[in-house]
MDTraj code that builds the backbone (N, CA, C; nanometers):
import mdtraj as md
import numpy as np

residues = "MET ARG ARG GLU GLU ILE LEU ARG GLY ILE ARG GLU VAL ALA ARG GLU HIS LEU ALA TYR GLU GLY PRO VAL GLU PRO PRO MET ARG LEU VAL GLU ASP LEU ALA LEU ASP SER ILE ARG LEU LEU THR LEU ALA VAL ALA VAL GLU ASP ARG PHE GLU VAL CYS LEU ASP PRO GLU ASP GLU GLU ALA VAL ALA THR VAL GLY ASP LEU VAL ASP ALA VAL GLY ARG LYS LEU ASP GLU ALA".split()
xyz = np.array([
    [5.4049, -5.1115, 9.2330],
    [5.3617, -4.9843, 9.2735],
    [5.2160, -4.9865, 9.2545],
    [5.1283, -4.9793, 9.3330],
    [5.0224, -4.9583, 9.3289],
    [4.9646, -4.7893, 9.2712],
    [4.8640, -4.8089, 9.2451],
    [4.8135, -4.6547, 9.1420],
    [4.7914, -4.5913, 9.3131],
    [4.7414, -4.6333, 9.3858],
    [4.7302, -4.5344, 9.5101],
    [4.8668, -4.4693, 9.5968],
    [4.9652, -4.5684, 9.5732],
    [5.1053, -4.5148, 9.6191],
    [5.1519, -4.4143, 9.4933],
    [5.1003, -4.4599, 9.3575],
    [5.1838, -4.3431, 9.2727],
    [5.1089, -4.1872, 9.2983],
    [4.9643, -4.1792, 9.3436],
    [4.8973, -4.0813, 9.3740],
    [4.9529, -4.0297, 9.4600],
    [4.9890, -4.0561, 9.5750],
    [5.0026, -4.0163, 9.7083],
    [5.1588, -3.9749, 9.6714],
    [5.2497, -4.0161, 9.5791],
    [5.3886, -3.9760, 9.5255],
    [5.3885, -3.8419, 9.4769],
    [5.2585, -3.8172, 9.3927],
    [5.2238, -3.7254, 9.2800],
    [5.1722, -3.6171, 9.4119],
    [5.0824, -3.6120, 9.4929],
    [5.0417, -3.5285, 9.6041],
    [5.1353, -3.4776, 9.6827],
    [5.2507, -3.5617, 9.6934],
    [5.3715, -3.4944, 9.7776],
    [5.4742, -3.3936, 9.6671],
    [5.4698, -3.4976, 9.5567],
    [5.5199, -3.3595, 9.4838],
    [5.4532, -3.2377, 9.4489],
    [5.3554, -3.2548, 9.4389],
    [5.3047, -3.1107, 9.4256],
    [5.3139, -2.9926, 9.5624],
    [5.2816, -3.0628, 9.6723],
    [5.3020, -2.9758, 9.7605],
    [5.4429, -2.9467, 9.7991],
    [5.5349, -3.0554, 9.7602],
    [5.6984, -2.9750, 9.8128],
    [5.7461, -2.8719, 9.7047],
    [5.7164, -2.9492, 9.5426],
    [5.7606, -2.8271, 9.4379],
    [5.6785, -2.7293, 9.3834],
    [5.5698, -2.7441, 9.4216],
    [5.4358, -2.6450, 9.3632],
    [5.3808, -2.5671, 9.4919],
    [5.4123, -2.5973, 9.5969],
    [5.3698, -2.5394, 9.7161],
    [5.1795, -2.5524, 9.6591],
    [5.1395, -2.6591, 9.6449],
    [5.0053, -2.6592, 9.6325],
    [4.9488, -2.7256, 9.7344],
    [4.8542, -2.6636, 9.8100],
    [4.8020, -2.7143, 9.9292],
    [4.6555, -2.7809, 9.8701],
    [4.5586, -2.7679, 9.7674],
    [4.4473, -2.8110, 9.7761],
    [4.4562, -2.9520, 9.7278],
    [4.3386, -3.0092, 9.7132],
    [4.2928, -3.1823, 9.7046],
    [4.4165, -3.1903, 9.5501],
    [4.4075, -3.3022, 9.5399],
    [4.5103, -3.3650, 9.4393],
    [4.4280, -3.4949, 9.4246],
    [4.2934, -3.4988, 9.3262],
    [4.2462, -3.6363, 9.2857],
    [4.2446, -3.6420, 9.1742],
    [4.2473, -3.8002, 9.0811],
    [4.2366, -3.8236, 8.9518],
    [4.2004, -3.7386, 8.8301],
    [4.0756, -3.7047, 8.9015],
    [3.9863, -3.6444, 8.7859],
    [4.0174, -3.4928, 8.7567],
    [4.0780, -3.4489, 8.8582],
    [4.1315, -3.3178, 8.8308],
    [4.2369, -3.2657, 8.7443],
    [4.2044, -3.1531, 8.6592],
    [4.2909, -3.1294, 8.4931],
    [4.3865, -3.0479, 8.5665],
    [4.5256, -3.0593, 8.4944],
    [4.6434, -3.0249, 8.5691],
    [4.6252, -2.8493, 8.5297],
    [4.5652, -2.7971, 8.4156],
    [4.5850, -2.6795, 8.4168],
    [4.4702, -2.5849, 8.4403],
    [4.3333, -2.6910, 8.4361],
    [4.2393, -2.5632, 8.4456],
    [4.1934, -2.5967, 8.5906],
    [4.1972, -2.6984, 8.6663],
    [4.2086, -2.7558, 8.8043],
    [4.3156, -2.6803, 8.8824],
    [4.4060, -2.7109, 8.8229],
    [4.5481, -2.7136, 8.9478],
    [4.6067, -2.5713, 8.9424],
    [4.5688, -2.4795, 8.8156],
    [4.6243, -2.4020, 8.7262],
    [4.7447, -2.3951, 8.7417],
    [4.8085, -2.4794, 8.6896],
    [4.9133, -2.5178, 8.6346],
    [4.9787, -2.4262, 8.5127],
    [5.0627, -2.3467, 8.5109],
    [5.1149, -2.2568, 8.4082],
    [5.1998, -2.3761, 8.2965],
    [5.3072, -2.3398, 8.2171],
    [5.3691, -2.4175, 8.1393],
    [5.4775, -2.4374, 8.2099],
    [5.5415, -2.3670, 8.3210],
    [5.6835, -2.3645, 8.3780],
    [5.6344, -2.4840, 8.5133],
    [5.4930, -2.4246, 8.5809],
    [5.4466, -2.5521, 8.6769],
    [5.4387, -2.6759, 8.6183],
    [5.3649, -2.6780, 8.4727],
    [5.3657, -2.8069, 8.4245],
    [5.5309, -2.8861, 8.4139],
    [5.6118, -2.7908, 8.3655],
    [5.7414, -2.8726, 8.3728],
    [5.8089, -2.8926, 8.5038],
    [5.7788, -2.8046, 8.6087],
    [5.8601, -2.8671, 8.7496],
    [5.7714, -2.9631, 8.8014],
    [5.6551, -2.9961, 8.7483],
    [5.5668, -3.1103, 8.8055],
    [5.6649, -3.2101, 8.7522],
    [5.6621, -3.2025, 8.5939],
    [5.6993, -3.3043, 8.5209],
    [5.8277, -3.4042, 8.5579],
    [5.9146, -3.2866, 8.5881],
    [6.0421, -3.3587, 8.6286],
    [6.0683, -3.3740, 8.7495],
    [6.0072, -3.3384, 8.8704],
    [5.9665, -3.3791, 9.0035],
    [5.9077, -3.5505, 9.0221],
    [5.8493, -3.5395, 8.9527],
    [5.7380, -3.6704, 8.9099],
    [5.8454, -3.8162, 8.8813],
    [5.9106, -3.6938, 8.7616],
    [5.9977, -3.8030, 8.6769],
    [6.1392, -3.8670, 8.7814],
    [6.2001, -3.7382, 8.8821],
    [6.2889, -3.7915, 8.9709],
    [6.2496, -3.8535, 9.1364],
    [6.0986, -3.8256, 9.1536],
    [6.0377, -3.9187, 9.2776],
    [6.0332, -4.0853, 9.2137],
    [6.0006, -4.0913, 9.1253],
    [5.9896, -4.2435, 9.0465],
    [6.0842, -4.2931, 8.9974],
    [6.1565, -4.2086, 8.9437],
    [6.2947, -4.2490, 8.8577],
    [6.2439, -4.3321, 8.7555],
    [6.1850, -4.2294, 8.6878],
    [6.1107, -4.2792, 8.5387],
    [6.1336, -4.1551, 8.4668],
    [6.1522, -4.1965, 8.2843],
    [6.2069, -4.1026, 8.1747],
    [6.0055, -4.1226, 8.1220],
    [5.9238, -3.9790, 8.1322],
    [5.8351, -3.9454, 8.0776],
    [5.8595, -3.9162, 7.8970],
    [5.8159, -4.0128, 7.8034],
    [5.8270, -3.9696, 7.6703],
    [5.7543, -3.8510, 7.6355],
    [5.7783, -3.7510, 7.5291],
    [5.7544, -3.6708, 7.4972],
    [5.5620, -3.7076, 7.4608],
    [5.5062, -3.8420, 7.4163],
    [5.3790, -3.8634, 7.3660],
    [5.3307, -3.8798, 7.5180],
    [5.3975, -3.9203, 7.6067],
    [5.3274, -3.9453, 7.7238],
    [5.2919, -3.7924, 7.7602],
    [5.3677, -3.7344, 7.8099],
    [5.3715, -3.5783, 7.8586],
    [5.2687, -3.5308, 7.7647],
    [5.2480, -3.5395, 7.6741],
    [5.1502, -3.4613, 7.5531],
    [5.0026, -3.5318, 7.5954],
    [4.9690, -3.6637, 7.6476],
    [4.8756, -3.7432, 7.6453],
    [4.8082, -3.7109, 7.8310],
    [4.8777, -3.6515, 7.9013],
    [4.8461, -3.6112, 8.0275],
    [4.7773, -3.4632, 8.0244],
    [4.6257, -3.5232, 8.0626],
    [4.5551, -3.3776, 8.0889],
    [4.5170, -3.3744, 8.2062],
    [4.5192, -3.4793, 8.2969],
    [4.4135, -3.4986, 8.4603],
    [4.5482, -3.5996, 8.5548],
    [4.5358, -3.5526, 8.6927],
    [4.6438, -3.6268, 8.7760],
    [4.6187, -3.7543, 8.7370],
    [4.4826, -3.7974, 8.6864],
    [4.4570, -3.9711, 8.6643],
    [4.5578, -4.0155, 8.5380],
    [4.5649, -3.9078, 8.4189],
    [4.6333, -3.9707, 8.3707],
    [4.7836, -3.9435, 8.3903],
    [4.8474, -3.8749, 8.4514],
    [4.9811, -3.8736, 8.5285],
    [5.0144, -4.0096, 8.6172],
    [4.9160, -4.0582, 8.6761],
    [4.9328, -4.1770, 8.7527],
    [4.9407, -4.2610, 8.6623],
    [4.8450, -4.3124, 8.5474],
    [4.8475, -4.3987, 8.4269],
    [5.0039, -4.3971, 8.3958],
    [5.0432, -4.2905, 8.3451],
    [5.1679, -4.2514, 8.2657],
    [5.2686, -4.2991, 8.3688],
    [5.2817, -4.2827, 8.4680],
    [5.4065, -4.3233, 8.5775],
    [5.3689, -4.4794, 8.5683],
    [5.2519, -4.5268, 8.6271],
    [5.2113, -4.6576, 8.6200],
    [5.3216, -4.7462, 8.5024],
    [5.2721, -4.7052, 8.3837],
    [5.3417, -4.7673, 8.2713],
    [5.4309, -4.7610, 8.2488],
    [5.5146, -4.6199, 8.3071],
    [5.6770, -4.6266, 8.2966],
    [5.7751, -4.7650, 8.4185],
    [5.6821, -4.7388, 8.5477],
    [5.7301, -4.8404, 8.6406],
    [5.7268, -4.9867, 8.5763],
    [5.5959, -5.0232, 8.5310],
    [5.6057, -5.1500, 8.4726],
    [5.6885, -5.2095, 8.3699],
    [5.7410, -5.0558, 8.2593],
    [5.8383, -5.1391, 8.1856],
    [5.9448, -5.1507, 8.2657],
    [6.0126, -5.0892, 8.3504],
    [6.1233, -5.0939, 8.4141],
    [6.1510, -5.2251, 8.4788],
])
top = md.Topology()
chain = top.add_chain()
for i, resn in enumerate(residues, 1):
    res = top.add_residue(resn, chain, resSeq=i)
    for name in ("N", "CA", "C"):
        top.add_atom(name, md.element.get_by_symbol(name[0]), res)
traj = md.Trajectory(xyz[None], top)
């Protein structure tokens, strides 16, 4: 799956599960730019895992600070599958 497809899926998840209407771009920080608190971060992680049928490891989740980091983490998991 290409990076743009993963990004599109993350945008859909943000709209559907977080009611986020703003832009979702790779350099954006999840906490600072998207204003996600711990509950919304967990909601995003679970919804992304469901959407792409992957399971992010705790190490992956700790390393994800931006939308681009999340795209990369999902891409790695899809490549492993």
